[in-house]
N, C-alpha and C positions, 0 to 999 in steps of 0.2 A: 589671714584676716588682715581687712584694711583698715589702718588709722586714720581717724579724721580728725581735724586740729581747728577749731575756731577760736580766733585770738581778738578778743574785746576789749573796748578800753579798761574794764576790771576785772574780767574773769578769761582765761583761756579753757576751754572746753577742749577736755581729750575723750573720744569716742573710739570702739573697737566694733566693725562689722563682722560676723562671722555668716557670711554669704547676705542676705538683707537684713539680719537680725543684728539688732545693737545689744550686745552682748556687756558693754562695760559702758559708763559715761563717768566722767571726773571733772575737779574743776580745782583749778590753782590761780594765785592771785598774777593778775597782769603786771609784773615788775619789769619797769625800763632800765634799771641798771643790772639788771641779773645778767651773767655772762653764760654763752653756750652750755660749758661745763655744769653750770647751776640746772638750766632748763635740762639738759640729761639727765644730772641726778633725780631731778622731777618724776623723769621721765621713766626711769627705771623703778623710782619708789613707786609712783600710781602702780605700774603694771604688777610688781610683786603685791602689793595689797590686795588685787583684785584675782592673783594666781596666776597669770599670762606671765608668757616672756617677750622680749622685742623678736626673740626669733621666729615668732609665730606670725611676723609681719610679713604680707608681701610688696605693699602699696601704701603710699600714704598721700593724700590730700590736706590742703592748707587755706582757708580763708581767712584774711588779716584785715583789721582797720588801723596797724599801729604797725608803721614800716620796719621801724628799727628793731621791734619785738621780731617781727616775722624773721627778720635775718637771723637772730640767734637761734631761734627755734628752728628755721629751717639747718643750722649748723650743727644744733642738738640731734635731730632726727637721722640727719648724717651718720653722726658720731656713733648714736645707741644702735639704731637700726640698718644702718647701710645702706639708705633710698635716698636718692634725692626727689623729694618731696615736690607733688603737682600743687600750683597756686593757682587760684583763682585771681583772674586778671584778664586782659586785650589780650585775644588771641586763644583762648580756650574756649572748647565747645560747651556751651550751656542748654542750647535748644529753645533760649529765651529772648523774644522779639523786643528789645527796650525801643520804645518810642518817647523818646525826652530830648530836649534841645542838644544836650552832650553826650551822647552813650558810655563814650570812654571815661566820664568822670562817677560813673555810678559806682559806689561803694562794693565790694566783693559781698559784704554781708545782706546787704538788700537783694543782690542778685542771686545769691544763695537760699534765701528765704522764699523767695518769689519760684525758684526753679521746684524747692521742695512742695509749696502750695498748689503750683499749677500740675504738679505730677500725683500728688495725693487726693486732690480736693477738687480740681478742676480751676472753671472760671466762669462768670465773671468773679472775682475773690478779692479782700482787703487783707493784707499782711502787716500784723501789728506787732513791731518789736519794743521791748520795753526794758531798758536798759539803762546805761549813763545819758542816751538821748531816746527818747518816743520817736519811733519811725513808724508813717502809716502810708502804706505803696499798694498803688489799685492796679488790678491784673483786667484789664479789660475783657469783654464776650471771645474776643478770639484768641486770648491769653498773652497779649500783649501789654508790657509792663508800660502804664503812659502816665507814671505821677504819682506824687501824693504830696506827702504834709511831714515836716520834722519839728520837733518841740523839745525844749529840755528836759531831760527825765526826771523821774521823781523823785530820786536821792539827792540829785543835784539841786532840786528845786527846794527840799526838805532842809539841805546843809545851807542852801543860802538864806533860808526864812531864820534858824538859830545864828548863824553866824553873825548877820547883817542887822536884826535887832538885838537891843539890850534886857528885852525880858522875856522872851518868848524861847521857848527850852525845845531841844530836841525830844521826840516822842517816839513811841512804839508807831510801825505801819500799819495798824491794823482798823478796819472800817467800825465806826462808832454806831451806837444803834439807832441814830437819830440822825437827823441833815443837821437839826439845831442844837449847837453844843451848850452844856450847862458851865463847863468851864472850859480852861485855858488848854488842856491836854484834849479834851472833845473837839472844841473847836478847829482846832491844828489837824486832828485827825477827819473829820468831815470835811474839810477845806481841801486836804492832802488827798486822800482817798477816795471819799465821793466826788469830790470837785474832778480828779483824773478821769473818773467814771466818767461823770457828764460829758468830759471833754471828748472823752472817745465817743460814747454813743452819740452827742452831736455831731461829730464827724461823719460817721458812719452812716447817717442820716443825710446830712450833705452830699457825700459821694454817691449815695445809690442814687439821690433826685437828680446828680448831674449825671450819670451815666444811662439814667433813665429804668434801671432793675434792681434788684435786691440782690446782695454780694454776698459770699460763703465768706465769715468772716474768720481769722486764726490768729493766734495771739501765742507768742514766746517772750523768750527773756526773765531774767531772773525775779523783775519787780511783778509780770504778769499775774503771776498768781495770788498775788496782795491786791490787786487791784480790778481785774476783770470778774471775778463773782459779784461786784456790786453793780457791773453794767445791767443794762437791762436788754438788751439785744444779746440772741443765743451767737456766743462766741467760744469757738473749740480752742483748749490751750493743747498747746504742743511744746514741752520742753525741748523737746529733742529735733525741732524743725530744720534748725540749721545743720546739724548732724547727718540728717537724712539727704537734706539738698548737697551735703558734699560726696555722699554716697552716689547720689543719683550725677552730680556732674562727672565724678571719676569714672562710672561706668561710661557715659558718653564720650570719654576719652581714651578707654581701653577696648 
């Protein structure tokens, strides 16, 4: 089986593929202070919870946006599985044509998500990832990554609102029934949930206009399920998009 690991700023996703079927998906917190032995213990624990053994693993691939955690997780995989994992980065085969000013600076997470979107849904397409940051990446008709947009993530925005104001509380990230809130809680939820949904809808409209055709839109990330249902566009939710991308990239390199 293939172990795929997506290291984000907030969470680390572990996925296990049997052929092309995702048979396990688990998350742990991204803790920059953990040692490789601590991550190794978490890997063993996660596999035990789902009834798998590290001896079942024949390959591993990692995508990371946190370099210091990448180093410790690689060491943990070597300790627990006995494999030097493949890492998404310069020199790896992805099959993705990157047409931006500095292709080598493209984040591994963006590449991985675009590879999955292109393989599973074709192009032109828009790939939205909603985590610590919200990224919106565009694949043109030829399947090339041509750029996109980055904004602060929803959780960061909510944290800043409660931390930097004296009277505005932290609220649950739930869509209100109406855009016009009647109390502080409703007003914040309207601004955060519906406001971000409107931002996404507006960006989709602008991107479609710029490239001259309608794009398939795919969204992923821990916050996406809270925001995307409030959008007016048809948007495909894929919680496993990054893990599928890692599987596809691994197959291209083996």
